[in-house]
C-alpha positions in Angstrom: 44.4 24.1 14.6 44.8 27.7 15.5 46.8 30.6 14.1 46.4 32.8 17.1 49.3 31.6 19.3 52.1 32.6 16.9 50.6 36.0 16.4 50.4 36.6 20.2 54.1 36.1 20.6 54.7 39.5 18.8 51.7 41.3 20.2 52.1 43.8 23.0 49.0 43.4 25.1 48.3 45.0 28.5 46.8 42.0 30.3 44.0 42.2 32.8 43.3 39.7 35.5 41.7 36.5 34.2 38.0 37.1 33.6 35.2 34.7 34.2 32.4 34.0 31.8 29.1 35.5 32.9 26.8 32.4 33.1 23.1 32.3 33.5 22.6 30.4 36.8 19.2 28.8 36.2 16.4 28.4 33.7 14.4 31.2 35.2 16.9 33.8 34.1 17.0 32.5 30.5 13.2 32.0 30.2 12.5 35.6 31.1 10.8 35.0 34.5 10.8 37.6 37.2 14.0 38.4 39.0 17.3 39.9 38.2 19.7 38.6 35.6 23.3 38.1 36.4 25.5 41.2 36.5 26.4 42.4 33.0 23.4 40.8 31.2 20.8 43.0 29.4 17.4 42.0 28.3 15.9 43.0 24.9 12.6 43.6 26.5 11.6 43.1 30.2 10.7 39.5 29.3 13.4 38.6 26.8 17.1 37.8 27.1 19.2 40.2 25.2 21.5 39.2 22.4 24.1 41.5 23.8 25.6 40.1 27.0 28.1 42.4 28.6 31.0 40.8 30.5 32.2 41.8 33.9 35.8 42.6 34.3 38.3 44.5 32.2 39.2 43.8 28.6 42.9 44.1 27.6 44.0 47.0 25.5 47.1 47.0 23.3 50.0 49.4 23.4 47.9 52.0 21.5 45.1 51.7 24.1 42.7 49.9 21.8 40.6 46.8 22.5 41.4 44.0 20.1 38.1 42.5 18.8 37.8 39.0 17.4 34.6 38.6 15.5 33.1 35.2 14.6 30.3 34.2 12.3 28.2 31.3 13.8 26.6 29.1 11.2 29.2 27.1 9.3 32.0 28.8 11.2 31.5 28.0 14.9 29.2 25.1 14.2 28.9 22.5 11.4 25.8 23.3 9.5 23.2 26.0 9.5 21.1 26.5 12.6 18.0 28.1 10.9 17.8 25.1 8.5 18.1 22.7 11.3 15.4 24.6 13.2 13.1 24.3 10.2 13.6 20.5 10.2 13.0 20.4 13.9 9.8 22.4 13.6 8.6 20.3 10.6 9.0 17.0 12.6 6.9 18.6 15.3 4.3 19.8 12.8 4.7 23.3 13.9 4.9 24.8 10.4 2.1 24.4 7.8 2.9 22.7 4.5 2.3 25.9 2.6 4.8 27.8 4.8 7.4 25.0 4.4 7.0 25.1 0.7 7.7 28.9 0.7 10.7 28.4 2.8 12.0 25.7 0.4 11.4 27.9 -2.5 13.4 30.7 -0.8 16.2 28.3 0.0 16.5 27.1 -3.6 16.8 30.8 -4.8 19.3 31.5 -2.1 21.5 28.6 -3.2 21.5 29.9 -6.7 22.6 33.3 -5.2 19.5 35.2 -6.4 18.7 38.4 -4.3 16.4 37.4 -1.4 14.5 39.0 1.4 16.2 37.8 4.5 13.6 39.3 6.9 10.8 37.6 5.0 12.1 34.1 5.3 12.9 34.6 9.0 9.3 35.7 9.5 8.1 32.5 7.9 10.1 30.4 10.3 8.9 32.4 13.2 5.3 31.8 12.3 5.7 28.7 14.5 6.1 31.0 17.5 4.0 34.1 16.6 1.6 35.0 19.5 3.5 32.8 22.0 5.2 34.3 25.1 8.8 35.3 24.8 9.8 33.2 27.8 8.2 30.1 26.4 9.8 30.5 22.9 13.2 31.3 24.4 13.0 28.1 26.4 12.0 26.1 23.4 14.9 27.4 21.4 17.3 26.7 24.2 16.1 23.1 24.3 16.6 23.0 20.5 20.1 24.2 20.9 20.9 21.6 23.6 19.4 18.8 21.6 20.6 19.6 18.1 23.2 22.4 17.9 25.6 22.2 20.8 27.2 18.9 19.7 28.0 20.5 16.3 30.1 23.2 17.8 33.5 23.0 16.3 36.4 22.1 18.7 38.7 24.4 16.7 36.3 27.3 16.9 36.0 26.9 20.7 39.8 26.7 21.1 40.3 29.8 19.0 37.7 31.7 21.0 39.2 30.6 24.3 42.7 31.7 23.1 41.4 35.1 22.3 39.5 35.4 25.6 42.6 34.3 27.5 44.6 37.0 25.7 42.1 39.6 26.8 40.6 40.2 23.4 36.8 40.9 23.0 35.2 37.8 21.5 32.1 38.8 19.5 29.7 36.4 17.7 27.9 38.2 14.9 25.2 36.0 13.4 22.1 36.0 11.2 20.5 33.3 13.3 17.9 34.0 16.0 19.1 35.5 19.2 17.9 32.9 21.7 20.0 30.3 19.8 23.1 32.4 20.2 22.2 33.2 23.9 22.1 29.5 24.5 25.5 29.1 22.9 26.8 31.8 25.2 26.0 29.7 28.3 28.3 27.0 27.1 31.0 28.4 24.9 33.6 31.2 25.3 31.5 34.0 23.6 31.7 37.3 25.4 29.5 39.4 23.3 26.9 38.6 20.6 24.7 40.2 18.1 22.0 38.2 16.3 18.8 38.6 14.5 16.1 39.8 16.8 12.4 39.1 16.4 9.8 41.7 17.3 7.9 41.4 20.5 4.4 42.8 20.9 3.0 44.9 23.8 1.7 41.7 25.5 5.2 40.1 25.6 4.6 37.7 22.7 6.8 37.1 19.7 5.6 38.2 16.3 6.7 37.0 12.9 8.5 40.2 12.1 12.2 41.0 12.4 13.2 43.9 14.7 15.3 46.1 12.5 17.4 44.2 10.0 18.6 40.6 9.9 22.3 40.4 10.9 23.4 39.3 7.4 26.1 40.5 5.0 27.2 44.1 5.3 24.8 44.6 8.2 27.2 42.6 10.3 29.8 45.3 10.0 27.3 48.0 10.8 26.0 46.4 14.0 29.5 45.3 15.1 30.7 48.9 14.7 27.7 50.2 16.6 28.2 47.7 19.5 32.0 48.3 19.8 31.6 52.0 19.7 29.2 51.8 22.5 31.3 49.5 24.6 34.8 50.7 24.0 34.4 54.2 22.4 34.6 55.1 18.7 38.4 55.2 18.7 38.9 52.6 21.5 38.9 49.4 19.5 39.8 47.8 16.2 38.6 44.7 14.4 41.8 42.7 14.6 40.4 39.3 13.6 37.4 38.0 11.7 36.3 34.5 11.0 33.6 33.5 8.4 32.7 30.6 6.1 30.3 32.1 3.6 30.5 34.6 0.8 28.0 36.8 2.8 30.8 37.2 5.4 33.0 39.1 2.9 32.3 42.5 4.3 33.2 41.5 7.8 36.4 39.8 6.7 37.4 42.8 4.6 37.0 45.1 7.6 39.4 43.0 9.8 43.2 43.4 10.0 43.5 39.6 9.8 40.8 37.6 8.1 40.2 33.8 8.2 38.0 31.9 5.8 36.8 28.8 7.7 35.9 25.8 5.6 34.8 28.4 3.0 32.3 28.0 0.2 33.5 28.4 -3.3 32.9 32.1 -3.7 34.6 32.9 -0.4 37.5 30.6 -1.4 38.1 32.6 -4.5 38.0 35.8 -2.4 40.3 34.4 0.2 42.8 33.4 -2.5 42.6 36.8 -4.2 42.9 38.8 -1.0 45.4 36.6 0.8 43.2 35.5 3.6 44.2 32.4 5.6 42.0 29.4 4.9 41.3 27.2 8.0 39.9 23.7 7.7 37.9 23.3 10.9 
């Protein structure tokens, strides 16, 4: 089920005291209402929960003084399925997307499956038209409910076990995902994810979501860019290394290639070919 235990036997790690996950204590904190968030949690805007949640307590460093980072993709790796696709179905059932928007999303999905170049920000904007002009707190609450009702039961037991093993060993567990940040924030309440980076949607000056991506979608090579930026900020440019990476899709190739140990989790065919060529371990979760 996990390949981590055997590796840890030979790893010299300076262990901290056991840390505790930072949990959001009530709905008010998640939904962006007034009042402080728990220690170590940052908001994207004054009214939005941040995709980066900082943990209290020390992180272990190895004998070279570096933090060992374990990076996980989310869709298809941590969970069975694709959360944006499930979100579109969820929205369609509630008639929150117009037929013309749904048709454009389906057209994009067909092109994506045939591996044609696609505008990742554009399709995320189409999905978020369901929420454009609505308050951040309201949308975050809606997406949290979506996570609870649809996504959480799809979280892979093997993924959770691997994350927990890394956390127990004092490694920094980072989820790097192209899905929307409130979905990942909801997962962080329930699963052993210490840090997360996800696609962030722009908020207007009135505190309402727009249908535009803030920056770039966290997809493909961008995962390595944002992961490096985050870890440099947290641990110092020379204070960490990407020791493990887990991904299921050929778009995760860049992140896997950047890691000392790469794991292809129930990989698609292109990633299977890459894993075989590069000698990556293949995990059937």
